[in-house]
N, C-alpha and C positions, 0 to 999 in steps of 0.2 A: 202740332202733337200735344202741347200743353192744355189745348182746349178738348180734345178727346180724352185726355188721360192728365188729369191734374196731378202734379209732383207731391210728393210727400212733403209734410211742413218741415221734417228736418233734413230735407235737402239731399244731394248726392254724396259722393264720397271723393277724399283726394285719392289720387293714383300716381305712382312713379312712373309716369308714361316715358322717361328715358330708359329705366331698367325693362319695361315691357318693349319698347322698341328694340332695344338691345337683343333681348333675349329670343324675341321671334323673327329678328332680323328684317322688321319693316316696322313703319308707324301703324297704328291703327286707323280707322276711318275718323274723319271730323264729327260726325253724327253720332257716333257711339261715343267717343270722347265726352262730347257735349251731354249725352244721356246720363253718360256717369256723373259729370258734374252736377247735373239736376236732378236726377232720379236717385241714380247709385243701382246696384244689383238688387234683383227683387221679381215679382211676379205679377203680370198683369191678367186680370179677372181671375187671379188663383189658377192660372192654365199656362200661360207661357211664360217661364221663366229666363230671364235674361242675366247671363253669366257675368260675374265680376272679371274682368280682367287679370289674369296671373301671369308670371312669368313661366316661359317654357322650360319646365324643367323635364327630369326623366319620368316616366309612368309611376315609378315608385315613391318618387319624390313629391307628385302633385296631389293635389285633393281630388278624392274619391269623385265627387259630381261637380267638378270643375271644368275650366275651359280647354286643359291639357287632354284630359280623360276622355271628355266628350268629342275632341277632335281626333283623338285615336279612334273612337267609335266610327265617327263619320268616315275617316280614311278607309278602315275596314269595310261599311257598308258600300262605299263609292266602289270599291273593287268586286263587290258581289251581286249588287242590284241592278236593276232596269234604269234608264235614263230617258230622258225626253230627247227627240231627236237633234235638238240642237247641242246636247252634251255628248252625243256619241263620239267615241275616238278622241276626247280630251283628257288632259290629266290636271285637274285643278289643284293648287294649293288651298287646302281646305284649312279654314279656323272656324272653330263652332263658336257662336256668341249667344244661342238660344236653344231651349229643349222645352217642348211642351208635355202637358200631362197624357198625350198620347203617344210618347215616345218619339215625335218628330225631332228631326235634328234642322237647325238652322245656321246656314254657315256663309262665309265670305269665300268667294273666288279670289283669294288674294294673290292670284299669279300677275296680276298687272302692276306697272311701277305706282299707280296714283291710288292711293286707297279711298279716294273719295269717290273713285268710278268701279269700284269693287261691285259686283253683282252678287245678290243673295242667291245661294242655293238650298232648296229645301227638299230634306229626304223625309217623304211622306210614308211613315211606316205602314199604314194601312194599304195603302196601294204599291208597297215596295216598290218606289220609283223617286228618283231624282228629278227636280225641275229647276229652272232657272228662272230669275225676275230680276229685270234690267233695272233696278234701282237700289238705293241704299238701304241701310237696317231702319232708319226712322221713316222713311217714307214707304218702305214695306209695311212697317207698323201702321202706320195712318190708312193705307190702302185697305188693309185687313178690316181694320177698325171702320172704314166707310165702306165696305163691301165693295170694292173698286177692283176686284179682279173678275175675268169670266165666271170664276168659281172660286171657292174658299180652297186657299193652298195648304192650309192646314187640316189635321185629321178629325178635328170637331169644331163646333161653330160657335163656342163661348165667347170669340172675339168678333166674330162676323158682323158686321153691320151696328156693333155696339157704339154709340156716339157719347157714351159718358161713362167709360170705362175706368175700374179700380185698379191703381196700382199699391201693391203692398211692397216696401221695401225689406230687403232680407236683413235679417238681426245677425249679428256675427256672434 
């Protein structure tokens, strides 16, 4: 990942992972934990925003554009939108970790007991369809940057095949 997207000079952020785990009822994937340590929240290619972990609070207490609100948006879209065949009939536990400039939602299916094996589910807003990618968050990003899927899973190609991507850390 770091060869394709150099981390910011000021590094990642400190996170109270025990608080995050307690509030969501599960630990987060180790590749995401590592991403936050090295990069922190921010945007790849000024296109894909990667959310800062936040405790699972009520919607009225959550940040307007944060992980909790975007997860609620994903849950609503899950109920109303089409799914690829392998997703028909399932009810995943969604946690949104990213949103892009074309309003696609990038989530984990956090239903399984091992966060390291949670697949990425993408709601591609332009197609109004959910798809599953059997890899973690970091591998998903690397595969997008290497154009290593049959087609771009995102709504635009700002990251597709970009081997020297820019990461801009979110300033708090």
